[in-house]
C-alpha angles and dihedrals in degrees: 000000000000115000118225112243119243090244091053091049090052091051091048095051099036120113091202129028125186110192126190093327117186133177135170133191117201093337093313111121103225096171124024123189096324116181132169142132133235114209123208120270094016137108107227113199123218111196141161142121123303110287093025092125099252098132090043089057089052089050091050092050095046094049095246090118127030115230119233089217140004132040143255121220121191124184090347095308129108107241098168094117096037123121119238094258090050091051091049092049088057089059101262104128127179140197126205139236089249113046108257110209137146101252095194093054127076121248093259091048090051089055093048088055087064094057107103093210095049118114089213092075085105104088094210090058092046092053090056128085113334097224099064098076094054091073110094093348100102094117094051093043090052089051091050090053091049090055091047091051090051090054093040094240101113090113089064096050095116098037117108111253090229090066095057129100120256092258093049091050088052089055092048090054091049092047091049089053089053090054089063091064094236124203089200132014122212105204115192106196097323092181096051111129093000121130116243095254094052091042089057090050091051089048091054093049091050090051090052092050092049091049089052091055104269115147120217141179109201133191108199138156099199098093096191089061092043090053091049096046110027136073120183107029123197116209119206130192130171091359096305138094108261099180144335132211144085120322090255091054092047093049088057092051111096093201091055093046092050094046100041124338094061094059 
């Protein structure tokens, strides 16, 4: 009997597979032959120095940028040529380095925009009279309030998103992503610009989601939170994958220490 290799087993069980991804901008090679897997019910960390290509990889996976080589497979399907909205409809939802919220909508309205079944996904409709979405939307509104309670932001439900702090906007973006019922969350620096207390709260919520079976790929610079949340961790440098493993394994890797962890 032929035994299946560890690499083949990982590919078989992975929810997300990035395979030999490459991307260039104006002759500059931003991503070079990047490959890794994301297993279900884990938070995979993606770390590295500024300019390592981490956010570009997120863009390639989410369909925002088309790779010049390589492929992306999600839930067993090749999504390399898919547009961002097609990727999102498959259940692969992303957040951004800068919190992306609708400033002229309230917090609860922002969350309703994330519901895939909601008629208000058209922005022009959502910016109209506030009363229209209340008709026939009880179930989705209830779900939005459940999400807000989980993140302890129910008291801000009727506040305009534009009036919130940077950290609160970050939470609104994350809550809106949860409303979409994601199979996998792509988190691009979710703690950026967030005060330590709120960052800890976000960390706890992400742990809860992971323990409930949510899968995440997270770019983050705060290594203490990466160590707490992520396993495995993929380290990038100069557009390529330098190493992969637990934080303990990476801290024992001289190349990783020299390139990033020793800064």
